[in-house]
C-alpha positions as CSV (number, residue, x, y, z in Angstrom):
1,X,0.0,0.0,0.0
2,X,3.0,2.3,0.2
3,X,2.7,2.9,-3.5
4,X,-0.2,5.3,-2.8
5,X,2.3,7.7,-1.1
6,X,4.5,7.9,-4.3
7,X,7.6,7.2,-2.3
8,X,10.6,5.5,-4.0
9,X,12.8,4.3,-1.2
10,X,14.9,6.1,1.4
11,X,14.5,6.6,5.1
12,X,10.9,7.8,4.9
13,X,9.9,4.8,2.8
14,X,11.5,2.5,5.5
15,X,9.7,4.2,8.3
16,X,6.3,4.1,6.5
17,X,6.9,0.4,5.6
18,X,7.6,-0.4,9.3
19,X,4.6,1.5,10.5
20,X,2.4,-0.3,7.9
21,X,3.7,-3.7,8.9
22,X,3.2,-3.1,12.6
23,X,-0.3,-1.7,11.9
24,X,-1.2,-4.8,10.0
25,X,0.2,-7.1,12.7
26,X,-1.6,-5.3,15.6
27,X,-5.1,-6.7,15.0
28,X,-3.8,-10.2,14.4
29,X,-1.8,-10.2,17.6
30,X,-4.7,-8.8,19.6
31,X,-7.0,-11.5,18.2
32,X,-4.5,-14.2,19.1
33,X,-4.4,-12.8,22.7
34,X,-8.2,-12.7,22.9
35,X,-8.0,-8.9,23.4
36,X,-10.3,-8.0,20.6
37,X,-13.2,-9.6,18.8
38,X,-12.2,-12.3,16.3
39,X,-13.7,-10.6,13.2
40,X,-11.7,-7.3,13.6
41,X,-9.1,-6.8,10.8
42,X,-6.4,-4.3,9.8
43,X,-8.8,-2.6,7.3
44,X,-11.3,-2.0,10.2
45,X,-8.5,-0.4,12.2
46,X,-7.7,2.0,9.3
47,X,-11.3,3.0,8.9
48,X,-11.7,3.6,12.6
49,X,-8.7,5.8,12.7
50,X,-10.1,7.9,9.8
51,X,-13.1,8.7,11.9
52,X,-10.8,10.6,14.4
53,X,-10.0,13.3,11.8
54,X,-13.4,15.0,11.8
55,X,-13.6,14.7,15.6
56,X,-10.2,16.4,16.0
57,X,-11.1,19.1,13.4
58,X,-14.4,19.9,15.1
59,X,-13.2,19.9,18.7
60,X,-9.6,21.0,18.6
61,X,-10.2,24.5,19.8
62,X,-13.3,23.7,21.9
63,X,-12.6,20.4,23.7
64,X,-9.2,19.1,22.6
65,X,-9.6,15.8,24.5
66,X,-13.0,14.9,23.1
67,X,-11.5,12.3,20.8
68,X,-10.6,10.2,23.9
69,X,-14.3,9.6,24.6
70,X,-14.8,8.3,21.1
71,X,-11.8,6.0,21.4
72,X,-13.2,4.6,24.7
73,X,-16.4,3.6,22.8
74,X,-14.3,1.9,20.1
75,X,-12.3,-0.1,22.6
76,X,-15.5,-1.2,24.5
77,X,-17.0,-2.2,21.2
78,X,-13.9,-4.2,20.1
79,X,-13.6,-6.3,23.2
80,X,-14.6,-9.9,23.0
81,X,-17.0,-11.5,23.0
82,X,-18.5,-9.8,20.0
83,X,-22.1,-9.4,20.8
84,X,-23.2,-9.1,17.2
85,X,-21.3,-10.8,14.4
86,X,-20.7,-8.4,11.5
87,X,-22.7,-9.3,8.5
88,X,-20.2,-7.6,6.2
89,X,-16.5,-8.5,5.8
90,X,-13.7,-6.0,6.3
91,X,-12.5,-4.1,3.2
92,X,-10.1,-6.0,1.0
93,X,-6.6,-4.5,0.5
94,X,-7.7,-3.0,-2.8
95,X,-10.9,-1.6,-1.4
96,X,-9.0,0.0,1.4
97,X,-6.5,1.5,-1.0
98,X,-9.3,3.0,-3.2
99,X,-11.2,4.3,-0.1
100,X,-8.0,5.9,1.2
101,X,-7.5,7.7,-2.1
102,X,-11.1,8.9,-2.1
103,X,-10.8,10.1,1.5
104,X,-7.6,12.0,0.7
105,X,-9.2,13.6,-2.4
106,X,-12.2,14.7,-0.3
107,X,-10.1,16.2,2.4
108,X,-8.0,18.0,-0.2
109,X,-11.2,19.4,-1.8
110,X,-12.4,20.6,1.6
111,X,-9.1,22.3,2.5
112,X,-9.1,24.0,-0.9
113,X,-12.6,25.2,-0.4
114,X,-11.8,26.6,3.0
115,X,-8.7,28.3,1.7
116,X,-10.6,29.9,-1.3
């Protein structure tokens, strides 16, 4: 997935590759330890993290720690046993890549609109 960043090696590439690898391993390790529900995948983690952006944007100058409440709800919802099985699978790597590109484009459009 590092291709989406347009990087061609170097130290930044290495750092992003390491972060991506660790991020992909995190849900698998947590599942093995029984710390999160068994159907939670890396793509789910990525999408959950995206939802923090709007919260941070909206509350930064008003209630800078508001995001912590949201994270608490996530963590409670991720702990096993999963009360309701998800009827939908996580995004595939390709779907996640396409969704990431769409999210970046939308955020860029919003920034441009705010600047103009």
